[in-house]
N, C-alpha and C positions, 0 to 999 in steps of 0.2 A: 504494500500500500504506500502511496506517495502522500506525504503530509506537508502542510504548511503550518508554521507556528506564528501565532499572533499574540504579542505581548502588549497589554494596555495598562496604563497607570494614570489615574486622574491627576494625582499630584505626588511627586516624589518627595517624601519627608523621611525622617528617622523612624517614624512609626509605621510606614508602609512596607509592604513586601517589595523588595528591590526588583527592577527589571531583570537583573542577572539571576535572581532566585526564581523568578517566574520562568525564565528561559531554561534554566537548569531543570526545573520540574517538568517542563514540556519535553525537553530532550530525553529525560529519563523515561517518561511515559512512552514516547515514540520508540525508544530502544527496547523497552520491555515488551512492547507489542510487535516488534520487528518491522516498524514502519520506517521508510526512508524519508528524511527531512529534505525537501527540495526547495523550500522557500521559508524565510523567516522575516517578519516585519515587526516594527514597534510603533506604538502611538503613546508617547509619554506626555504627560500634562494635557491629556485630552479626556474630558468627562465622557463617561459612557451614557449618561442620561441626557445631557443638554444637546449633544450633537447627533444622537442616533447613530446612523451608519456613516456619518460624514467624518470618517477617520482616514487619513491618507494611507497609512500602512495597510489597513483592512481593505481599502479600495484596490490597492495594488494586488493583494491576494485574490480578491474577487474577480479581477480581470484574467486570472490564470486558472479558473475553475476547471477547465477542460484538462488541465495537467494534474489535477489533484484528486485524491480519493477522500481526504479528511482534512479538516482544519482544527488545530488544537489551540 
């Protein structure tokens, strides 16, 4: 299975899960399931609520759906 990883963080602070930790968790999941990571994008300091799907990193992934089996 071909996977894309999308990391999103509303606001990076000391109390939030870092983008690096999110990415590591996604990589670990993909590895555990035997999925090949073919794309990875980040949207940092982008609210998941106020902008809906208007996230540049997610939009780049969505343009590649034909190449993907799963988005993590």
